[in-house]
C-alpha positions as a Markdown table, in Angstrom:
| # | Residue | x | y | z |
|---|---|---|---|---|
| 1 | Met | 0.0 | 0.0 | 0.0 |
| 2 | Leu | 1.3 | 3.5 | -0.9 |
| 3 | Val | 0.7 | 6.0 | 1.9 |
| 4 | Leu | 1.0 | 9.7 | 1.0 |
| 5 | Thr | 0.6 | 12.9 | 3.0 |
| 6 | Arg | -1.3 | 15.8 | 1.3 |
| 7 | Lys | -2.4 | 19.2 | 2.5 |
| 8 | Ala | -5.6 | 21.0 | 1.6 |
| 9 | Gly | -5.4 | 22.2 | -2.0 |
| 10 | Glu | -3.1 | 19.4 | -3.0 |
| 11 | Gly | -3.9 | 16.3 | -5.1 |
| 12 | Ile | -2.9 | 13.0 | -6.4 |
| 13 | Tyr | -3.2 | 11.6 | -9.9 |
| 14 | Ile | -3.9 | 7.9 | -10.4 |
| 15 | Gly | -3.0 | 6.9 | -13.9 |
| 16 | Glu | -3.6 | 9.6 | -16.4 |
| 17 | Asp | -7.3 | 10.2 | -15.8 |
| 18 | Val | -8.2 | 10.0 | -12.1 |
| 19 | Leu | -7.5 | 13.0 | -9.9 |
| 20 | Ile | -8.0 | 13.0 | -6.1 |
| 21 | Lys | -7.9 | 16.4 | -4.6 |
| 22 | Ile | -7.9 | 17.3 | -0.9 |
| 23 | Phe | -10.4 | 20.2 | -0.3 |
| 24 | Glu | -10.6 | 20.5 | 3.5 |
| 25 | Ile | -9.2 | 18.9 | 6.6 |
| 26 | Glu | -11.2 | 19.4 | 9.8 |
| 27 | Gly | -10.2 | 17.3 | 12.8 |
| 28 | Asp | -10.4 | 13.7 | 11.9 |
| 29 | Arg | -12.4 | 14.3 | 8.7 |
| 30 | Val | -11.0 | 14.9 | 5.2 |
| 31 | Lys | -13.1 | 16.3 | 2.3 |
| 32 | Ile | -11.9 | 15.0 | -1.0 |
| 33 | Gly | -12.9 | 15.4 | -4.6 |
| 34 | Ile | -12.5 | 12.7 | -7.3 |
| 35 | Glu | -12.4 | 13.5 | -11.0 |
| 36 | Ala | -12.6 | 10.3 | -13.0 |
| 37 | Pro | -14.2 | 9.2 | -16.3 |
| 38 | Lys | -17.8 | 8.3 | -16.1 |
| 39 | Thr | -16.9 | 4.7 | -16.9 |
| 40 | Thr | -14.8 | 4.5 | -13.7 |
| 41 | Lys | -16.7 | 3.1 | -10.7 |
| 42 | Val | -16.0 | 5.1 | -7.5 |
| 43 | Leu | -17.3 | 3.5 | -4.3 |
| 44 | Arg | -16.8 | 4.2 | -0.6 |
| 45 | Leu | -14.9 | 1.3 | 1.0 |
| 46 | Glu | -17.8 | 0.4 | 3.3 |
| 47 | Leu | -20.3 | 0.3 | 0.4 |
| 48 | Tyr | -17.9 | -1.8 | -1.6 |
| 49 | Glu | -17.5 | -4.3 | 1.3 |
| 50 | Asp | -21.3 | -4.5 | 1.7 |
| 51 | Ile | -21.8 | -5.2 | -2.0 |
| 52 | Ser | -19.0 | -7.8 | -2.0 |
| 53 | Gly | -20.4 | -9.5 | 1.1 |
| 54 | Glu | -23.9 | -9.7 | -0.5 |
| 55 | Asn | -22.4 | -11.0 | -3.8 |
| 56 | Ile | -20.5 | -13.7 | -1.9 |
| 57 | Lys | -23.7 | -14.8 | 0.0 |
| 58 | Ala | -25.6 | -14.8 | -3.3 |
| 59 | Ala | -23.0 | -17.0 | -4.9 |
| 60 | Gly | -23.0 | -19.4 | -2.0 |
| 61 | Val | -19.2 | -19.3 | -1.8 |
| 62 | Ser | -17.3 | -18.9 | 1.5 |
| 63 | Lys | -15.3 | -15.7 | 2.2 |
| 64 | Asp | -12.2 | -17.8 | 2.8 |
| 65 | Ala | -12.5 | -19.3 | -0.7 |
| 66 | Ile | -12.8 | -15.8 | -2.2 |
| 67 | Asp | -9.8 | -14.6 | -0.1 |
| 68 | Glu | -7.7 | -17.5 | -1.4 |
| 69 | Leu | -8.7 | -16.7 | -5.0 |
| 70 | Phe | -7.5 | -13.1 | -4.6 |
| 71 | Lys | -4.2 | -14.2 | -3.1 |
| 72 | Gly | -3.4 | -15.9 | -6.4 |
| 73 | Leu | -4.0 | -12.7 | -8.5 |
């Protein structure tokens, strides 16, 4: 995992077409903006985890099996 430190007004490019910009830092909260192509999915981590969990349940596959699959990628 890459960990970066940014101040308000600074940003980070991911690839050539995704920009993450820091707008405001207030206590333990950070307001960010994301510029990405409309074809790029942008999800909050907790929402992504919820969706993944529901997909695993629907598929009838154990989380351990999914974790093992991702280890091989």
